[in-house]
N, C-alpha and C positions, 0 to 999 in steps of 0.2 A: 580499533579502541572501542570497547563496550560502553554505550550511553549509560551515564548515572542519573538516576532520577531523584527528586526530592519531593518530600511531603509538605503540606502547608505549614506544618509545624517548624519546617527547616528553613534555613536561609540559604542553602546552596543551590546552585541552579542544576539542571538535568546533566551537564557535561563538565568535566574539568575545563576550565576556561584559560586559555593562554593570555598573554597581555595584548596580544594583536585583538583577539576576540573581545577581551574586556574593554578595550578603545572602541571596537567597533559597535559594541551594543551601547556603550555610553553616548556614542554619536547619534545613532539611532532613536535612542530614547529622548533624547534633546530634539531630535528632527520630527519624530513621529508620535502619535498616539494610537494605541489600538482603535480606539473608537472616540468620536468627539462629537460635541453637539454644537449644530450650527442653527442659524435662525429657520432654516427649513426643515431640521430634524436631526436625527442621528446618523453618522457616517462610521461604517464598519471598513477596516483596512484588512485586505485578505492578500496573502503573498504566498508564492509557490515556485519551484524551480522548472516547472514545464514549459514546453515551447507554446506559442499561442495556438499553433496548428493541433494540438493534442485534444482528444476527444474530452477528457477531463476539464481542461480549460474552457472548451465549448460549453460544457455543463454548468461551470461556474459562470459564466456570462448570462447564461439563461438564467440562473438563479439570481444572479444581481438584477436582472430585467423584471424579473417575477417579484422580487421583493419591493422593489420601487413601485410596480403597479398596486401589488396588494396594500402597501402603505399609503399610496398616493403621494409618493415622494418624501414620507416621513422618516423612512429607514432606507439608506442607500449602501451600498457595497463598492468600495474602488479595489480594483484588481490589479496587482502588480505581478506579472508572469515572469519566467526566465531567469529566476534569481535575482531580481532587482534590488530586493531588501536583504539579501543573503542566502546562504546554503540551507538545506533543509535542517540541519544540526541548529543554524542561528535562528532560523524561523521559529523552530519549536521553543527555543529558549526565550524568544520574545513574545510568543503566546503565553508561556508560563507566567511571566511577570507581568503581562497585560499591556505591553507596548505595541503588541500586534493582536488584532482580534481573531483572524482565522487563517489556518494554513492546511495544507495536504500532506499526509504522510502515508508511507506503506503499513499496513496493519503489523507488518514484521518489526517495524521501528518501534510500535507501541508495547512490544513484548517486554522492552526494558522498564515500562512503568507498572504493568500489572500482567500476571501471568494469564489472565484470561485470553489476552489475544494470541497466545501460543497455539491455542486449539486450530486457527486457520492454517498454520504452517505444516500441520500434520497431513500426511499424504493420504489421499482419497477419503478425506473427512467428508466430502460432498459427493453423492452419487452421480450427479448431473448439475449442468447450469441452473436447472429449474429448482433443482434441490438447494443449491446455494442461495439463490435469490429468496426463496421462501423462508431459509432459516436467517438471513440478514434482516428480512422485513418482518421478523417475529419478534416477540418478547425476548428470545434469546439474543438477537441482535442489540436489541435496546439495552439489556442488561450489560452487555460487552462495552457498549459505547460510553456508558455512564461510569464503567469501572475504573477509569483514571482520574475521577474527580478529586481523590485526595491528592493528587500531583497538579491541580490546578488546570487542568485539561478535561474538557467535555467533548464527546463525539457529537456531531450533528448528524451525519449519515455515511453510508459506506458506497464507494463507487466500484464498479466492475473494473477488475484489472487483468481480466482474462484467466486463463488457465497456463500454468507453467510446464513447459515440456523441455526435453534434451535437445540439444543441436551439438553436433559434433564435426571435427575437421574432415576425417577421412573415413568413417564407417557408421553405418546406420545402428541405431538401438531397436533391435526388435525384441528383445528379451532381456530380463536383468542380468543374466548370465553375460552379456555383451558390454556391461559395465565395469566388469572386473578389470582391474589395473588401469581404468582411466581416470585421469586427474580432472575433475570438474569443477569450474568456478561456482560458487555458491555466495548467497549473501552473508553478511556478518551476523549470523543467528544461529544459534544453538540447535534449534529446530530444523533449520535448513541441513545442517551439517550431519546431523543425527539421520535424517530422511535419506541423504546420498549413501551415508555408510551402511544403513539397512538394506539398500538395493545393492550393494556390493561395491559401490564406487568409492573414489578417495576425494572427498571434499577439500576444496582449496578456496578459502576467503580472499577474495580480490575486489578491491572498489571497482565500481562501473565503470569510471572513468579511464581505468587502466587496463580494462579487460580486452579490448580490442589489440592492443600491443601483446598481451599476455597469450591471446589465442595466435596471433601472427608469428611469435617467436618459438612458441611450442611450450610455453610455461605450464599451459594447462591444455588438456584434449578436446575440451568442450565446455559447454555451460548449460544453464536452463533458464527459461524466461518464456513470455508470451510471444506470439507472432509479431504484433506491431513493434515490440522491442526489439526484436531480432532484426526486423527490417530497417527501423529508423537509426539503430546503432551501426548499421553497415556490417554487422557480424556475418552476414550472409556471404560477404567478399572472402571470408576465409573459411567458414563452417558450410560444407556442401550437403550436410545431411541434417534434416530437422524430423524428429521422431515425435509424432503428437501421442504421447503417453498420457499427458495432463494429469501428472501426479499431485499437484497442488493449486489451489485456486485461492491465493491471497489477495483480499480487497485491499483498495485504498481507502483511507477514512479522512473525512474533512473535521477537523477538530477546532474548537474554539475556546479562548481564554475563559475560564472559569471567573476570572476578576471581571472580564468584560460582560460576560453573561448575567451575572449577578447584579450588575449596574442597569441592565435593561429592564423595561417596564413587561409585564405578562403579555400585554398585546404586540409589543415589539418582537418578544421571542416567539410568539405564535406565528408572526408574519415570516420571521425567518427560518422557522422551522418548517412550515408549509413550503416555501420556497425552495428549501434544501430537499425536502422529500420529492418534490415534483422534478427536481433536476435529476434525481437517480434515475427516473425512468428514461428522460432524454440521454443520459450518458449512456445507459445500457444499449440503446438503439445505436447511438454513435460508435460505441466501441464493437459491436458485433460487424458493423460495415467495415472498421478500421481493420479488424482481424481477417475479414474476407478478402480485402484489397491487398493487404500485406502479404498473405499466403500466394495470392496470385503473382504478385510483382516478383517474389523471390524465386519462385519456380520459373518464370521467365528468365531470371538471372543465373540459372544452372542448378539451383538447389532441388535434391530429391526429398520430397515430403513423404514421410512413412507413417502409415497408420497401424501401429503394433496392437497385438491382443491385450487388454488391460488387466486380465485376469491374473496372469502370472506376477505383474507388478503389485497387483492388490494383495495377493497371498503373501509377497515377499515381505510387505511392510506390516501384516498384521501383528507380530511380535513386539513392533514399536509402540503400535497403539496401545496393547495390552500393558506395556511396560508403565503406562500412566496409571494403572489400578491403583498404585499406593499414593497417587496424588488425588485426593477425593475431590477437589475443586475441579479440576480438569477432566477427569474421569466422568464426572457427573454432566460436565458440558459435552463430552463425546456423546454419552448416552442420550442426553436431549437432542443433540443434533441428529442422531441416527433415528431418532423415534418420529422426527418430522416426516410427513408422508407427502407425496405428491400426487396429482390426478393423473 
């Protein structure tokens, strides 16, 4: 189901709500408030669906500790991991109405709110990890973080979510031609589907929770994701080839309710933003170590890791990037990103 966004001037939530979802939200609104003032200061609630062992969760813990330290206890963050306060979709809904202060989503999810985030799903838009970080830390990244404000969402920072590559059941991907005839699971993102099509594969949107079974039963021939996700999902038990062509680098984004943000003082905003910015560097180090360990473990479990030449993949998707020439906003972003130099 495609996520539906609403603007400040509208009363509709981001997603068509079932009766169950409506009741769930009503109960949470009664039980929670996105931020509250206590005698000792303001408390922000942060909820997400990741396991407490995840690098992003550890970065959020660092942010919470740093926020408390910077504010001398006047601004604190309570973290609820593992979907305790609802699914990703429900958390975004709660953020929009101000009943939850902060959550984490993939940048691919944010495409439903503002097209600016589409640029992150374009293949090989970043030349390297260093190029990606420099872009995200620049005015370009800041502009994209703020682009969802018409939908009551403000981005705080980007977290590294690695580089996505193809993994397959019984054949390696050394060249784009190897993708022909293969059904490959993708996120429910138009950008992701177009990317796989441009490389010659057959994109098949399947929810993450259903993917293991889909691979096991042969509904799809493979998928694409980063090494830690490949490992923690146990997809390596079915897919024995991981081809590190690294076609996309789609970051996670930490978002705050604009309703909550506007209630905060300038000093509180400064404390929170500084803590978030510092947590980015911590998360990047944790993520790099997680990638290294994940690749090491899956190889021990019998997975063949392939390092294909990226040039044929880059040439193959160039027409896809050029197809955005008619979209001035996205094409300008593409050119701004390409113009960013690294040392």
